[in-house]
C-alpha positions as CSV (number, residue, x, y, z in Angstrom):
1,X,44.7,-39.7,46.9
2,X,42.0,-40.6,44.3
3,X,44.7,-41.2,41.6
4,X,46.8,-43.2,44.1
5,X,43.9,-45.5,44.9
6,X,43.2,-46.1,41.2
7,X,46.8,-47.1,40.6
8,X,46.8,-49.4,43.7
9,X,43.6,-51.0,42.6
10,X,44.8,-51.7,39.1
11,X,48.0,-53.2,40.5
12,X,46.0,-55.6,42.7
13,X,44.0,-56.7,39.6
14,X,47.2,-57.9,37.9
15,X,48.7,-59.5,41.0
16,X,49.2,-63.3,40.9
17,X,48.0,-63.4,37.3
18,X,49.8,-66.0,35.2
19,X,52.8,-64.2,33.7
20,X,52.3,-63.4,30.0
21,X,54.2,-61.1,27.7
22,X,54.4,-57.5,28.7
23,X,54.6,-55.2,25.6
24,X,56.2,-51.8,25.8
25,X,56.1,-49.3,23.0
26,X,56.1,-45.5,22.6
27,X,57.2,-42.4,20.8
28,X,59.4,-39.4,21.3
29,X,58.9,-36.2,19.4
30,X,60.8,-32.9,18.7
31,X,58.6,-29.9,17.9
32,X,59.4,-26.5,16.5
33,X,57.0,-23.6,16.2
34,X,57.3,-20.3,14.3
35,X,54.9,-17.5,14.9
36,X,54.5,-15.5,11.7
37,X,53.2,-12.3,13.2
38,X,56.3,-11.6,15.2
39,X,57.6,-11.9,18.8
40,X,54.4,-10.7,20.4
41,X,54.1,-9.6,24.0
42,X,56.1,-12.7,25.1
43,X,59.2,-11.6,23.3
44,X,59.9,-14.6,21.1
45,X,58.8,-15.7,17.6
46,X,59.9,-19.3,17.7
47,X,59.6,-22.1,20.3
48,X,60.8,-25.6,20.7
49,X,59.7,-28.5,22.8
50,X,60.0,-32.3,23.2
51,X,57.7,-35.0,24.4
52,X,57.8,-38.6,25.4
53,X,54.8,-41.0,25.4
54,X,54.9,-44.6,26.3
55,X,52.4,-47.5,26.4
56,X,52.7,-50.6,28.5
57,X,50.3,-53.4,27.5
58,X,49.6,-56.7,29.3
59,X,47.0,-59.4,28.3
60,X,45.9,-62.4,30.2
61,X,42.9,-64.7,30.6
62,X,42.9,-65.8,27.0
63,X,42.9,-62.1,26.0
64,X,39.7,-61.3,27.9
65,X,41.6,-59.0,30.2
66,X,43.9,-56.1,29.1
67,X,45.9,-53.7,31.2
68,X,47.1,-50.4,29.5
69,X,49.3,-47.7,31.0
70,X,50.1,-44.7,28.8
71,X,52.2,-41.9,30.5
72,X,52.9,-38.6,28.7
73,X,55.5,-35.9,29.4
74,X,56.4,-32.7,27.5
75,X,59.2,-30.2,28.1
76,X,58.8,-26.7,26.6
77,X,61.4,-24.1,26.0
78,X,59.5,-21.0,27.1
79,X,56.3,-22.0,28.9
80,X,56.5,-23.7,32.3
81,X,52.8,-24.5,32.1
82,X,53.4,-26.5,28.9
83,X,56.1,-28.5,30.7
84,X,53.8,-31.0,32.1
85,X,53.0,-34.7,32.5
86,X,49.8,-36.7,32.4
87,X,48.5,-40.3,32.7
88,X,46.6,-40.6,29.4
89,X,45.5,-44.1,30.3
90,X,45.9,-46.5,33.3
91,X,43.0,-48.9,32.7
92,X,41.9,-52.5,33.1
93,X,39.6,-53.8,30.4
94,X,37.6,-57.0,30.8
95,X,35.7,-58.5,27.9
96,X,32.8,-61.0,28.3
97,X,30.4,-62.5,25.8
98,X,28.0,-59.7,25.6
99,X,29.5,-56.9,27.7
100,X,32.8,-55.4,28.7
101,X,34.1,-53.1,31.4
102,X,36.8,-50.5,31.7
103,X,38.0,-49.3,35.1
104,X,40.7,-46.7,35.7
105,X,41.9,-43.7,33.8
106,X,40.9,-43.7,30.1
107,X,40.1,-41.8,27.0
108,X,36.8,-41.9,25.1
109,X,36.1,-40.2,21.8
110,X,32.6,-39.4,20.5
111,X,31.8,-37.6,17.2
112,X,31.8,-37.9,13.5
113,X,32.3,-34.4,12.0
114,X,35.5,-32.6,11.1
115,X,34.9,-29.0,12.2
116,X,33.7,-29.4,15.8
117,X,33.3,-32.4,18.0
118,X,30.2,-31.1,19.8
119,X,29.2,-34.4,21.5
120,X,32.8,-35.3,22.7
121,X,32.5,-34.5,26.4
122,X,34.0,-37.3,28.5
123,X,37.6,-36.1,28.5
124,X,38.9,-32.7,29.3
125,X,41.0,-30.8,26.7
126,X,44.7,-30.5,27.2
127,X,44.7,-27.0,25.7
128,X,48.5,-26.4,26.1
129,X,49.3,-29.2,23.7
130,X,47.9,-28.1,20.2
131,X,45.9,-25.3,18.8
132,X,43.3,-27.7,17.4
133,X,42.3,-28.7,20.9
134,X,42.3,-32.4,19.9
135,X,44.6,-33.6,22.8
136,X,42.8,-34.9,25.9
137,X,43.6,-35.5,29.5
138,X,43.0,-38.9,31.0
139,X,39.7,-39.2,32.8
140,X,39.0,-41.5,35.9
141,X,36.1,-43.7,34.9
142,X,34.1,-46.8,35.3
143,X,32.6,-47.9,32.0
144,X,30.2,-50.8,31.4
145,X,29.3,-51.6,27.8
146,X,26.8,-54.1,26.6
147,X,26.4,-55.3,23.0
148,X,23.0,-56.5,21.9
149,X,21.1,-57.0,18.6
150,X,19.5,-53.6,19.2
151,X,22.7,-51.8,19.6
152,X,25.6,-51.0,21.9
153,X,24.8,-49.3,25.2
154,X,27.5,-47.6,27.3
155,X,27.2,-46.4,30.9
156,X,29.9,-44.1,32.5
157,X,30.6,-43.2,36.1
158,X,33.2,-40.4,36.1
159,X,34.6,-39.9,39.7
160,X,36.6,-36.8,39.5
161,X,36.9,-33.7,37.3
162,X,40.1,-32.6,35.4
163,X,40.4,-28.8,35.0
164,X,41.5,-27.6,31.5
165,X,45.1,-26.7,31.0
166,X,46.2,-23.3,29.8
167,X,49.3,-21.6,28.6
168,X,51.2,-19.6,31.2
169,X,52.3,-16.0,31.2
170,X,55.2,-16.8,28.8
171,X,53.2,-19.3,26.6
172,X,52.1,-19.0,23.0
173,X,49.6,-19.2,21.5
174,X,48.0,-17.1,24.3
175,X,45.1,-14.9,25.2
176,X,45.6,-11.1,26.0
177,X,45.5,-12.0,29.7
178,X,46.9,-15.2,31.4
179,X,44.4,-17.8,32.6
180,X,44.9,-18.6,36.3
181,X,43.7,-22.2,36.4
182,X,44.3,-22.5,40.2
183,X,41.6,-19.8,40.7
184,X,38.9,-21.8,39.1
185,X,35.4,-21.7,40.5
186,X,32.7,-24.4,40.3
187,X,29.0,-24.4,40.3
188,X,29.1,-27.7,42.3
189,X,29.9,-27.5,46.0
190,X,32.0,-30.7,45.5
191,X,34.2,-28.8,43.0
192,X,36.7,-31.3,41.4
193,X,35.3,-34.2,43.5
194,X,31.9,-34.3,41.9
195,X,30.9,-37.6,40.4
196,X,29.6,-37.1,36.8
197,X,27.7,-39.6,34.7
198,X,27.0,-40.3,31.0
199,X,25.2,-42.8,28.8
200,X,25.4,-43.5,25.1
201,X,23.6,-45.8,22.7
202,X,24.8,-46.5,19.1
203,X,23.6,-48.8,16.3
204,X,23.9,-49.5,12.6
205,X,20.8,-49.5,10.4
206,X,22.2,-50.7,7.1
207,X,24.3,-47.7,5.9
208,X,23.1,-45.4,8.6
209,X,25.1,-45.2,11.9
210,X,23.2,-43.5,14.7
211,X,24.3,-42.6,18.3
212,X,22.4,-40.9,21.1
213,X,24.1,-39.7,24.3
214,X,23.5,-37.8,27.5
215,X,26.0,-36.3,30.0
216,X,25.2,-35.0,33.4
217,X,28.0,-33.3,35.4
218,X,30.6,-30.5,35.4
219,X,31.0,-29.0,32.0
220,X,34.4,-29.5,30.4
221,X,34.2,-26.1,28.6
222,X,34.7,-23.3,31.2
223,X,33.6,-19.7,31.1
224,X,36.5,-17.2,31.5
225,X,35.8,-14.2,33.7
226,X,38.2,-11.3,34.0
227,X,39.7,-10.5,37.4
228,X,40.5,-6.8,37.0
229,X,42.5,-6.6,40.2
230,X,44.8,-9.4,39.2
231,X,44.6,-8.8,35.5
232,X,43.9,-12.4,34.7
233,X,41.2,-14.7,33.4
234,X,39.6,-17.1,36.0
235,X,37.7,-20.2,34.8
236,X,34.2,-21.0,35.9
237,X,32.9,-24.6,35.5
238,X,29.1,-24.9,35.4
239,X,27.1,-28.1,36.1
240,X,25.3,-29.0,32.9
241,X,23.0,-31.5,31.2
242,X,23.9,-32.2,27.6
243,X,22.1,-34.4,25.1
244,X,23.6,-35.3,21.8
245,X,23.0,-37.1,18.5
246,X,25.5,-38.3,15.9
247,X,24.6,-39.5,12.4
248,X,26.7,-41.0,9.6
249,X,25.3,-42.3,6.2
250,X,27.5,-43.9,3.6
251,X,26.4,-43.8,0.0
252,X,29.0,-44.7,-2.6
253,X,31.8,-42.1,-2.4
254,X,29.6,-39.9,-0.2
255,X,29.8,-39.8,3.6
256,X,27.1,-37.6,5.2
257,X,27.7,-36.5,8.8
258,X,25.9,-34.6,11.5
259,X,26.3,-33.8,15.2
260,X,24.0,-31.8,17.3
261,X,23.6,-31.0,21.0
262,X,21.3,-29.3,23.5
263,X,23.0,-28.1,26.7
264,X,21.3,-26.6,29.8
265,X,22.2,-25.8,33.4
266,X,24.6,-22.9,32.9
267,X,23.0,-20.0,34.8
268,X,25.1,-17.4,32.9
269,X,24.3,-18.5,29.4
270,X,21.0,-20.5,29.8
271,X,20.2,-23.3,27.4
272,X,22.0,-23.5,24.1
273,X,21.8,-25.6,20.9
274,X,24.5,-26.3,18.4
275,X,25.0,-28.4,15.3
276,X,27.6,-29.4,12.7
277,X,26.2,-30.8,9.5
278,X,28.0,-31.7,6.2
279,X,29.5,-34.3,3.9
280,X,32.7,-35.7,2.6
281,X,33.0,-36.9,-1.0
282,X,36.0,-39.0,-2.0
283,X,37.4,-39.4,-5.5
284,X,39.5,-42.5,-5.6
285,X,42.4,-42.9,-8.0
286,X,42.8,-39.2,-8.7
287,X,44.3,-38.4,-12.2
288,X,44.9,-42.1,-12.8
289,X,47.2,-42.5,-9.8
290,X,46.8,-44.2,-6.4
291,X,45.9,-41.0,-4.7
292,X,42.4,-40.3,-3.1
293,X,41.0,-36.8,-2.9
294,X,38.3,-36.0,-0.4
295,X,36.1,-32.9,-0.5
296,X,34.8,-31.7,2.9
297,X,31.9,-29.3,3.4
298,X,30.2,-28.6,6.7
299,X,28.0,-25.9,8.3
300,X,28.6,-25.0,11.9
301,X,25.8,-23.4,13.9
302,X,24.8,-22.5,17.4
303,X,22.2,-20.2,19.0
304,X,24.3,-18.3,21.6
305,X,23.8,-14.6,21.1
306,X,27.0,-13.4,22.8
307,X,29.6,-12.9,20.1
308,X,32.4,-13.8,22.5
309,X,30.6,-17.1,23.5
310,X,31.8,-18.9,20.3
311,X,33.7,-18.0,17.1
312,X,31.7,-20.7,15.2
313,X,28.1,-19.6,15.5
314,X,27.2,-19.6,11.8
315,X,30.2,-20.7,9.8
316,X,31.1,-22.8,6.8
317,X,33.9,-25.3,6.6
318,X,35.5,-26.1,3.3
319,X,38.5,-28.5,3.0
320,X,40.3,-31.2,1.1
321,X,41.9,-34.4,2.3
322,X,44.5,-36.0,0.1
323,X,45.6,-39.5,0.8
324,X,48.6,-40.7,-1.3
325,X,48.2,-44.4,-0.4
326,X,52.0,-44.8,-0.7
327,X,54.4,-46.8,1.5
328,X,55.2,-43.6,3.5
329,X,51.5,-43.1,4.4
330,X,51.6,-39.5,3.1
331,X,48.5,-37.4,4.0
332,X,47.5,-33.8,3.5
333,X,44.5,-32.0,4.9
334,X,43.7,-28.3,4.5
335,X,40.6,-26.4,5.7
336,X,39.0,-23.0,5.8
337,X,36.3,-22.0,8.3
338,X,34.6,-18.9,7.0
339,X,31.9,-16.7,8.6
340,X,29.8,-15.3,5.8
341,X,28.4,-12.5,8.0
342,X,31.7,-11.0,9.3
343,X,34.2,-12.3,6.8
344,X,36.4,-13.9,9.5
345,X,38.4,-16.9,8.4
346,X,40.5,-19.6,10.0
347,X,42.9,-21.5,7.7
348,X,44.4,-24.8,8.8
349,X,46.9,-27.2,7.3
350,X,47.9,-30.7,8.5
351,X,50.3,-33.0,6.7
352,X,52.3,-36.1,7.7
353,X,54.7,-38.6,6.1
354,X,56.6,-41.6,7.4
355,X,60.2,-42.2,6.9
356,X,61.0,-45.9,7.1
357,X,59.2,-47.8,9.8
358,X,60.1,-45.7,12.8
359,X,60.1,-42.1,11.8
360,X,57.3,-39.6,10.9
361,X,57.3,-35.9,10.2
362,X,54.3,-33.6,10.5
363,X,53.8,-30.1,9.3
364,X,50.9,-28.0,10.6
365,X,49.7,-24.5,10.3
366,X,46.9,-22.3,11.7
367,X,46.1,-18.8,10.6
368,X,43.4,-16.3,11.6
369,X,41.9,-13.2,10.0
370,X,40.5,-10.5,12.4
371,X,37.3,-8.7,11.5
372,X,35.1,-7.1,14.1
373,X,34.5,-8.2,17.7
374,X,34.7,-11.9,18.3
375,X,36.8,-14.5,20.0
376,X,39.1,-14.6,16.9
377,X,40.2,-11.1,17.7
378,X,41.9,-12.4,20.8
379,X,44.2,-14.7,18.9
380,X,44.5,-13.0,15.6
381,X,48.3,-12.3,16.1
382,X,49.0,-16.0,17.0
383,X,49.4,-17.4,13.5
384,X,51.7,-20.4,13.7
385,X,53.5,-23.0,11.6
386,X,54.6,-26.2,13.4
387,X,57.1,-28.9,12.4
388,X,57.4,-32.1,14.4
389,X,59.7,-35.1,14.0
390,X,58.6,-38.3,15.7
391,X,60.6,-41.5,16.5
392,X,58.6,-44.6,17.3
393,X,60.1,-47.5,19.4
């Protein structure tokens, strides 16, 4: 009912508006995955899927009003839970002289670092999409933003919680036991109907960009408890208070970055702190060519004592970003996250290249080493290479 009312309300906002051009664009992708460690318990070592994402845009009122609708749907060969659809955006944006508003279903990104987006908490993760957990579900919201000489201040009212998606019994990558999302428990008696809130202030001080934020509501990152009778994980979503800070400082070819949070309210874990601090140094015109090479170094830390709470409690990220600056927009990013204490490592690779004006191919990989007792031991056999071909229209 909540989603239906949002859609009806947005439809009324555009009713009887002078007809202007409606723009429709989108993309369709074919994806193939190869699991290098073998067929696993699911019985297959390769998987294919396809997705379709569109975007409908409409502007009026001298471009002071914008309506955006972004539907998404994926079909997966083996995992019924990954065959799913979502409304990524269904939102009305109004822009005034010193403020703007967003009402509907939207996506908001906070953060500056490469390794972990600690402060990014508005949208829930669509965990069946990609291993990097960068894909997000659309979030119902009312957002008011005001721009002043002292900075930009955003207020968010978030009416309704989206549970995290998980792979099914036949899905890969997977955990040793399936996650039963329908058995989720909540700290709030309102469960999915709780109204959350957030505020964020950001400002530029010369070369320094600073942002402060606070979130109050149901945490997007659940705890997973084992139900030994059903042999499954069941999510638990606590009500939390999270304060965050983001810093970026540009100095020549150097870009220094930092994110840090303090989170409280979880009765099972207590208060926790976490940070991601580092830099990216870019060498332009590498070897006398048009290529740029970026060096990435970050330190990831948090103070949770439980080794299964996080795999990134005291780790180092090393990586390179190569931008070819060619007509095909060729890019290559590789990274290593290394735990000096245990020797555990996560290797990642991301690359993409356009073909003409309507095609793009991406190649990604994620590989794990297993040492000792940590969350990585649960996915150590889920090493994967992924190839995707995308057609834009």
